[in-house]
N, C-alpha and C positions, 0 to 999 in steps of 0.2 A: 334355706340358709345359704347354700352354695351358689343357687342361682343370684341371690341377692348380692352376693359378694362379687360374682362375675360381672353383673351390671354395673356395680361400682367400679370395679377395675377397668371395664371397658370405657366407661364415662371419664375416668382419670386419663387413660390413654389418648382418647379423643381430644380431651382438653389440652392435654400437653402437646398434641400436634397444633392445635389452633394457635397456642401461645408462641410456638416456633415460626408459623407462618406470620404471625404479627410481628414478632421480633425482626423477621427478614424485611417486611414492609416498613417497619420503623427506621431500619438502618438505611434502606434503598428504596424509597417509595416511588423514585422515578422510573424503576425498571418496567412498570406498566406502561409507561410512554415511550421509553428508549430501547425496546425490543433486547434488553440484556446484553449490550455492547458499548464499550469505551470506543469511540471513534477519533483516534488521535491524529491530529492533523500536523504532518511534517513538512515543513517548507522547503522547497527547493528553488535555486536560482540559475538560469541559463544566461551565459554571457560570452560575447555580446549577442543580445537577444533580437533576432532579425528573422525576416521572411527569407532572404536571399543571402548565401554566402558564395564565396569563390574558392576554387581548388588552391589548396594551401592554408586556408584559414584554421583557426583552431576554435573548437566549442568546449568552453569551461562549464562544467555542471558541479554545482555545489550545495551542500546542505549545512547550515551553520545556525544553530538555535540554542536558546537556554533550556534548562531543565523545567520551566514552566511551560506546559504543554496544552495546547487547545483541544477541548474535546468537541468536536462538531456536533455530536448528538446533544450534549447538555449545555452549550453554549458557556462554557466556563474553563478556567484553567486549572490543571493539577501540576503540582510540584513532583516529578517523577524522576528519580535518579537512578543512573546505571542500567537503563532499560536496554536490552541486548537487541537493538535495531540491526537488521542484516539486510540492506537494499539488494534488490535482484534486479540488474539493468539488461535489457535487451534493445536492440537497436536494427531498424528495418529500412531498406531501400525497396520501394514500389516501382516495378516496370509496368509496361502496359497490362500484361495479363500473367504476371509472375512477381515474385519477391524475392529477395536474398538478404543475408545477414549483412548490416551495415558494418559490423565489426570485422568481417572477413575481407573488406575491400577498402578499409580506412584504417587509421592507426589509433589504438587505443593506449593511453598512459593512466596508469593509477600507480600510487605510492604503495610500497611493501607493507607499511604500518597497518594497511585496511585489511590484510590478510585475504586478499582476493582468491576466489576459487572459481575455475572456468568450466563451462559445460557447453554441450551442444545436443540438440534433439532434432529429429527428422521433422517434428510438427512445428516446434516454435523457434528452431535456429540456435545460434551461438548466443551465450549469454555469460555474465559473470555475476557472482554475489561477494558481498564484502562486509567487514563489520564497520559500524560506526564507532568512533572513537569518543569516550566520555571523560572529560576533565575540566577542573575548575568550573564545574556547575553549567557546562554546556556540552552539547554534541557536534560532531564535526565528521564531515564525509565529502570528497570530491573526486573527480576524474575529469580527463580531457579527451577529446576526439579531433585528431588532425584529419581534416577533410581532403581525401586525395582523389575522390572521384565524383563527377557529376550525378545528379539524379534528385529525386524526391524521396524524403527520409522522415521517419517518425522514430522518437525515442519512446520507451516504456521502462518505468522503474516501479517495481512493487516492492514487497518486503518478504523476507522468508518465512515470517510469522503466518502471513496470509496464505502462503503456498503450502504451508503445514495443515491448513484447513481449520484453524481455530479450534483444533479438536482437543486441546490440552493434552495432547500426547507428548512422548518424549522430546520431540522436536521443539515444543513450545513450552515445557516445564520451567525452564528457567525465567523465561518472560512472565508466565503465569504467577510465580512465586513473588514477584516484586510487589513490594507493599507501598502504599502512598496514602495521605491523608484524602478521604473521600471516595476511595475505591470501593466498588462493589465487586461481589464474587462472581464476575462475568468474564466474557472473553474480550479480545481487544479486535478492533480493524485498524492497520496502519494506513492512513491516507496520505500518500506522497503528492502534494499540491505544488505545482509550478506557478510562480508569480508571474506576473506580466501577460502580454498577448501570446497564447500558445498556437496560434494559427491554425486551430482546429477547422474553423470555416472554410479556409481555403483548400484543405486537405480531406474534405468528406469522401470523395470518391476513393483516396487511397485509403482511409480509415475503414470504409465499408468493405474493401478488398481484403484488408488484413483481418477483419471481424470473420469474415467467410473462410479465408484460407488458412489462418493461424488459430484464431482464438474461437473457432466453434460457435460463432453466434453470440458469444457472451459480452461483447463490448457495448458499453451503455454511455450516453452521453446527458449531463443534466441540461446542457444547452441545445443540445440537437436530437432530442428523442425520436423525432420522426426519421431520422437516419441510422441511429444507433439505438435500438431499443432494448438490448441485452437480452439475457436468457435467465434461466433458473439460478445460474451461478455469475450473475453480471460482474463485469469489471468496469467500473466507472472510469473513463478516460481522465476526467478532471482530478481523480484521485490516486492515479496510478502514473504520474510523471510523463504523460503524453505530450511532447513537444514535436511540431512538424515544420519542415523547412525544405528548401531547395538549394543545391550546390550547382553554380553556373561556372563555366569556363573563365 
């Protein structure tokens, strides 16, 4: 009798697990296809957007978009309110066989309202991170660079969420708790996409150098995979605000 009861309880437990699995699949069937990530495309604009600038020119970098956000993975929009986007921006000048932080030799202008915090690491150089502002159903963020020195440069803009490793730890807890219609219980990837010509093709040598000297072989390009093929933790340049240009006298 005890053996029969044990079999019944075991069958009930297994059945319950199966129902939970089906419930998960019913809510988010696309997870089988989309690798359990929401890829949120965040548009950035550079103006004026050119290949060449002159010393004294000002580069404006801005992100201004509604809370109807495109998911690259699912090819659809989600209305996501008050997400704590926190861009992390670096800026590199590439010399013949070396690099230096572009922020150290040019002038960065960013408004106090974005709560910028500045940092510097031996490996990746100077950077800053700042809050996007959400109001009136829109997100806003911008900064300027006054170009004071000649050279060949590339920007890079990722997001602190990605920097925390998408791990669901304390650094991402607020973002992970944001609810919206159609959300699956998965992690996010913040894809900062620059509109227009980003000049990657003209700066493949510089990008390869930065890949080796700064990013540990992890840079990847959708357009130029034969030059930038990434690593196990690839950083796609088309999704990380990489814009390259030259400053002339």
